C-alpha positions in Angstrom: 32.1 -38.0 -10.8 31.7 -37.6 -7.0 28.1 -37.4 -5.8 27.3 -34.2 -4.0 26.4 -34.6 -0.3 23.1 -33.1 0.9 23.5 -29.4 1.5 21.8 -27.4 4.3 21.3 -23.8 3.3 20.8 -21.5 6.2 20.4 -17.8 7.0 24.0 -16.8 7.6 23.2 -13.8 9.7 20.7 -15.5 12.0 21.9 -16.5 15.4 19.3 -19.3 15.7 20.3 -20.7 12.3 24.0 -20.6 13.2 23.3 -22.3 16.4 21.3 -25.0 14.5 24.3 -25.5 12.2 26.6 -26.0 15.2 24.0 -28.4 16.7 23.9 -30.4 13.5 27.7 -30.6 13.1 28.0 -31.9 16.6 25.5 -34.6 16.0 26.5 -35.5 12.4 29.7 -37.5 13.2 29.8 -39.1 9.7 29.8 -35.6 8.1 26.7 -36.5 6.0 25.7 -32.9 5.5 27.5 -29.9 4.0 26.5 -26.3 4.6 26.2 -23.0 2.8 24.6 -19.7 3.7 21.5 -18.7 1.7 23.4 -15.4 1.0 26.2 -17.3 -0.9 26.7 -17.9 -4.6 26.5 -21.6 -3.7 22.8 -21.1 -2.8 22.2 -19.4 -6.2 23.7 -22.5 -7.9 21.4 -25.0 -6.2 18.3 -23.1 -5.2 16.0 -21.0 -7.5 16.5 -17.3 -6.7 12.7 -16.8 -6.2 12.8 -19.4 -3.4 15.9 -17.9 -1.8 14.2 -14.4 -1.8 11.0 -15.7 -0.1 12.7 -18.1 2.4 13.0 -17.4 6.1 14.0 -20.9 6.9 16.6 -23.6 6.2 16.5 -25.3 2.9 17.8 -28.9 2.4 19.1 -29.8 -1.1 19.4 -33.6 -1.5 20.1 -35.2 -4.8 18.4 -32.5 -6.7 15.4 -32.3 -4.5 14.6 -29.2 -2.4 13.0 -29.4 1.0 12.2 -26.4 3.2 10.7 -25.5 6.6 9.6 -28.4 8.9 10.2 -31.0 6.2 13.8 -30.0 5.8 14.3 -29.9 9.6 12.8 -33.3 10.1 14.8 -34.8 7.2 18.0 -33.4 8.8 17.0 -34.8 12.2 16.5 -38.3 10.6 20.2 -38.4 9.7 21.6 -37.2 13.1 23.3 -39.4 15.6 21.4 -40.4 18.8 17.8 -40.0 19.5 17.3 -37.0 17.3 16.3 -39.2 14.4 13.1 -40.0 16.3 11.9 -36.5 15.6 11.3 -37.7 12.0 8.2 -39.4 13.4 6.6 -35.9 13.5 6.2 -36.2 9.7 2.9 -38.0 10.5 1.4 -34.6 11.2 0.1 -32.7 8.2 2.7 -30.3 6.7 0.3 -27.3 7.2 0.4 -27.9 11.0 4.2 -28.6 11.1 4.9 -25.5 9.0 2.6 -23.3 11.1 4.8 -24.0 14.1 8.0 -23.6 12.0 6.8 -20.3 10.5 6.1 -18.8 13.9 9.6 -19.5 15.1 11.1 -18.4 11.7 9.2 -15.2 11.7 10.4 -14.2 15.2 14.0 -15.6 15.0 15.8 -12.2 14.8 13.7 -10.8 17.6 14.1 -13.8 19.9 17.7 -14.8 19.0 19.3 -11.8 17.4 21.1 -11.2 14.1 24.8 -10.9 13.0 26.2 -8.3 10.8 27.9 -10.9 8.6 27.6 -14.5 7.7 29.4 -17.1 9.8 32.9 -18.2 8.8 33.6 -21.8 9.7 36.6 -22.7 11.9 39.5 -24.6 10.3 38.4 -27.9 11.7 35.0 -27.8 10.0 35.8 -25.7 6.9 35.7 -28.7 4.6 32.0 -29.1 5.5 31.1 -25.7 4.0 30.7 -25.0 0.3 32.9 -22.1 -0.9 32.0 -19.0 1.2 31.8 -15.7 -0.6 
């Protein structure tokens, strides 16, 4: 059985989140990550519904483990090409501090970056990096 790649679940209607997905794709040349909106049935398959309902951030699913907020973002950065992996060193700061900064951005993401009416649809050249979209 083929092992599932790590999945980044993101808010499919958030412009900041969609920009972050594009950023990750551009810096993940080995296609380490796959993607799915939090609003998809794929999210319901991997993430408890209670967590989806109270999440205003990305969620990283990796080998059955679930990471959110700053921990998810830093674990993603660790796998990106270039100097982005150095951001993982921010893990030395207590989670409560890292998440406070993350929460401030997440809370204001629609106001600062806007919102879409529908979830993003991947282009043909990256469609294989997204779990089934519905």
